[in-house]
N, C-alpha and C positions, 0 to 999 in steps of 0.2 A: 316862327321858331319851331324846331323839330320837337315832336312829342316823344317822350321816353316811354318805352313799353316794358312791362314787367315780363319775366319769364313765364311761359304758359304753365298753368297747373296741370299736372298729369294724373291720370287715374292710377291709384295704387295697384301695382301688379300682384300684390298678395291677396287682396280681397276684391279686385275688379270694381271698386267703387262702393261695394256694399260693406261698409265699415263696422256696422253694428248688427248683431244677431241676437235673437231671444231664444234661449234653450229651455225646453221643458224638462224639469227634474223628475217628473212622474209623480202621480198622486195629487191630492188636493189638500188645501188647508181647511180649517174648521168652518170657513165661510163658503166653501165650495169652489173657490178660485183655484185655477191651476198654479202650481208653484213653478215660476220661471226665473231665470237669471239673465242679465244682459252681458254679452261678451263683446269686447271691442277688439279690432284688428291690432295686433302688437306692432306691426310695421308702420302704420300711419296714425296710431293712437286714436282711432275712431273718427278721423276726418274724411277718409275716402280718397284723399289726394296726396300725392308726394311731389315735392318740388324737384325740378330737374337738377341732377347732380352732374357737374362738369368734371371730367377727369382729365388730368394732364399727364403727359409722359415726358420725362426729362431723360434724354439720352446721356449716358456717361461712358467714358472709356476707362478701362482698367489700366492702372500704372501711370497715368498722367496726373501730375500735381499742378495746382494753379499757382 
């Protein structure tokens, strides 16, 4: 029987696969730790991959009715 293959996962073009970054806000808290926030890529929602999107083009002619 033929094996079905899934569409290959592609690296997100917006973040190049580095979907999460930690940004230092500057300064320290009262325990001496750096204050940081975690930021996720908005395009891939922090996964680092985007599924391949297939685009189709349908040719139409102007003035022809079906």
